[in-house]
C-alpha positions, 0 to 999 in steps of 0.5 A, spaced: 405 648 478 412 648 476 417 642 476 420 645 482 414 646 486 411 639 484 418 636 487 417 640 494 410 638 494 412 630 493 417 630 499 413 634 504 407 629 502 412 623 503 415 625 510 408 627 513 406 620 510 412 617 514 411 620 520 404 618 521 406 611 519 411 611 524 407 613 530 401 608 528 406 602 527 408 604 535 401 602 537 401 595 536 408 594 538 406 597 545 405 590 549 411 586 546 415 592 548 412 591 555 414 584 555 421 585 552 423 590 557 419 587 563 416 594 565 409 596 567 403 598 563 404 605 566 411 606 564 410 603 557 405 608 555 410 613 555 413 610 549 407 613 545 405 619 550 413 622 550 412 623 542 405 626 543 407 631 549 414 633 546 411 634 539 405 638 542 409 643 546 415 644 540 410 645 534 409 653 536 416 654 538 419 651 532 413 655 528 416 661 531 423 659 529 421 658 522 418 665 521 424 668 524 430 664 521 426 661 515 422 655 514 426 650 510 432 651 515 427 649 521 424 644 517 430 640 516 432 641 523 426 638 525 427 632 520 434 631 523 432 630 530 426 625 528 431 621 523 436 621 529 431 619 534 428 613 530 435 610 529 436 610 537 429 607 538 431 601 534 437 600 538 434 601 545 437 597 550 432 599 556 425 602 556 428 609 559 432 609 553 426 608 548 422 613 552 428 618 551 428 617 544 421 617 543 421 624 546 427 627 541 422 624 536 417 629 538 421 634 536 420 632 529 413 633 529 414 640 528 415 638 520 407 637 519 405 644 521 412 647 518 410 643 511 403 646 511 406 653 512 411 652 506 405 649 502 402 656 503 408 660 501 409 656 495 403 655 492 397 660 489 391 661 494 387 657 489 391 651 490 393 651 497 387 648 500 387 642 495 395 641 497 393 641 505 388 636 503 393 631 500 397 632 506 392 632 511 389 625 508 396 622 509 394 621 516 389 616 513 394 612 509 399 613 514 395 610 519 392 604 515 399 602 514 402 603 521 396 599 523 396 593 518 404 593 516 406 595 522 403 590 526 405 584 521 413 587 522 412 587 529 409 580 529 414 577 524 420 581 525 420 585 532 418 592 533 426 594 533 425 592 525 419 597 524 424 602 527 430 600 523 426 600 516 423 607 518 430 610 519 432 608 512 426 611 509 427 617 513 434 618 511 433 617 504 427 623 505 432 627 509 437 628 503 431 629 498 428 634 502 435 637 503 436 638 496 429 639 494 425 643 499 426 651 497 427 657 502 420 660 502 416 666 505 418 672 509 423 672 515 421 676 521 426 680 524 426 679 531 430 677 537 428 670 541 423 671 546 427 666 551 422 667 557 416 666 553 419 659 549 421 656 556 414 658 560 410 656 554 414 649 553 414 648 560 407 649 562 404 645 556 408 639 558 406 639 565 399 640 563 399 634 558 403 630 562 397 631 567 392 629 562 396 623 560 397 620 567 390 622 570 387 615 569 393 612 573 393 618 578 386 621 579 384 628 577 386 631 584 391 626 587 398 630 590 402 627 584 396 630 579 396 637 582 403 637 583 403 638 575 397 641 574 398 647 578 405 649 576 403 648 569 397 653 569 401 658 573 406 657 567 401 658 562 398 664 566 405 667 566 406 666 559 400 670 557 401 676 562 409 676 559 407 675 552 403 682 552 409 686 554 415 682 551 418 686 545 418 680 540 413 675 543 413 667 541 406 668 540 403 675 538 396 674 542 393 679 538 393 674 532 388 670 537 383 676 536 382 675 528 375 671 528 377 665 523 384 664 527 380 664 534 374 659 530 380 655 527 383 654 534 376 652 538 374 647 533 381 644 533 380 643 540 374 640 539 376 636 534 382 633 538 377 631 543 372 627 538 378 624 534 381 620 540 374 619 543 373 615 536 379 612 536 379 609 543 372 607 543 373 603 537 380 600 538 377 598 545 371 595 543 373 591 537 378 588 542 374 586 548 371 579 548 364 578 546 359 580 549 363 586 551 366 587 544 368 584 538 373 579 540 378 581 535 386 580 535 390 587 534 391 585 526 384 584 525 382 590 529 387 594 525 384 591 518 377 594 521 380 601 521 384 601 515 378 602 510 376 608 513 383 611 514 384 610 506 378 613 505 381 620 508 387 620 503 382 620 497 377 625 500 382 630 502 384 633 496 376 633 494 375 637 500 380 642 499 377 643 492 371 644 495 373 649 500 375 654 494 368 653 491 364 654 497 369 656 503 371 653 509 364 655 513 359 650 510 365 645 510 366 645 517 358 645 518 358 639 514 363 635 517 360 636 524 354 633 521 357 627 518 361 626 525 354 626 528 352 621 524 358 617 525 358 617 532 350 615 532 351 609 527 357 607 532 351 607 538 346 603 534 350 599 529 356 596 531 354 588 532 359 586 527 366 588 524 363 590 518 358 595 521 364 598 525 368 599 519 362 602 515 361 607 521 368 609 522 368 611 514 363 616 515 366 618 522 373 619 518 370 623 512 367 628 517 373 628 521 377 630 515 372 635 513 373 639 520 381 638 519 382 641 512 378 647 513 381 649 520 388 648 517 386 653 511 383 658 515 389 659 519 394 659 513 389 664 509 388 669 515 395 670 518 400 674 514 406 670 512 411 672 517 406 669 522 404 663 519 409 658 522 407 660 529 400 660 527 399 653 524 404 651 530 399 654 535 393 650 532 397 644 532 398 645 539 391 646 541 389 640 537 394 636 541 391 638 547 384 636 545 387 629 543 390 629 550 383 630 553 379 625 549 383 619 552 381 622 559 374 622 557 374 615 554 378 611 560 374 615 565 367 613 562 370 606 561 372 605 568 365 608 571 361 603 567 363 596 567 360 589 567 363 582 570 365 576 565 365 569 568 371 565 565 372 557 566 379 556 569 382 550 572 375 547 574 373 553 577 371 560 575 375 567 574 371 573 574 374 579 569 371 586 569 370 590 562 367 596 560 360 594 558 355 597 552 353 603 556 360 605 557 361 605 549 354 608 548 356 614 552 363 615 549 360 616 542 354 620 545 360 625 548 362 625 541 355 627 538 355 633 544 362 635 541 360 635 534 354 639 536 358 644 540 362 645 534 357 647 529 355 653 534 363 655 533 363 653 526 357 658 524 361 664 527 366 663 521 367 669 516 367 665 510 371 666 504 372 663 497 379 662 494 380 666 488 374 670 488 374 677 488 373 678 496 378 673 498 383 679 500 377 682 504 376 675 508 383 674 509 384 681 512 384 681 520 377 681 523 377 682 530 372 678 534 
């Protein structure tokens, strides 16, 4: 690997680390933001949802634009939106302004799939999986920093300073990216499919808002159906139109490539599992005993931090393993480890140390799914479709991530117990999710992992660097 490639890789890793840090450090700040702006819990939840929804919707769109106009150019455009939005968020005068800034920040989420596509373009095949493993592992260390460092900044300086500090780092990284990230890949000559872009983006946003608001509005309320039905209609229209468009946003024929289909199905299932795990652990650690561990926000973050740090170490190792054995065994292994992690959460969660060890197991399993999924998309698609392919996979994983909290909160609201507290000479009764709720949440995770094993077994295996790699990379219809 030459110096230029190393510099590019270092910048892409640093930016991914920053994004994961910023998006995690927002979480412990949400209660303080609600208090500062005197708003409702429903409205303040959009501080996190706005980023996720916009990010999911634009990932395939920006990926396609990267294929059309160059990945470097669109990567820098995405980074510009992100940097601008971070500084705006830190100076938000009200909750509506902050939510708007976070929505603009979501445009920067496309940096992650674009960086994976750039890496695939500039590195030899045998090094791609390792580099993807490092970038995917940044989710771990970035999450750990966000949960712990972000919580301390929020507590001691205020959530605004968390954004101010992130802006300074973003600005430095932007100028470094401007100087060091090269133009890569094969540009695709095509016209922009405006109808495809608008129907896909609108449909996805409506569907994700529906999933986000389900716990507040209910599955079939008028408000929910006013989002769900138009969203589904727009996605159906998108699918119909794309088969007829001269230059479609997503060439649906690519979905017929076996490993692309497997990666997208596994991505959807993995998205459900990761959010079921995170929501279950975060709620359980902070609920009062005997319903949970009774930890404060920082202590709960410290409980999760070791597992996320392990991801940064394990990621590159898994990347090297893919070169040797291929993605199929790693996907099956990851699913089995996830089963073990969820099972441990059912039978072994009495102390914070127990939960820490359980989540380490689960996060190793999760990373063992994420890296092969991304690698399969990168290897299976031609260079001119790589950006949109990785972006589409990111969208599908985010849809799964939106379903995970819906399942978790639905279970927690269905299985609850009473907690009696002395209050002013009398007693106050509070209702919390009980042990059965968390057992069921983690049982759902086990079921999802079993389903993922069945999906993984259909993978067409390959080993990068072997003589048969080109045969494995060739489009294979389902």
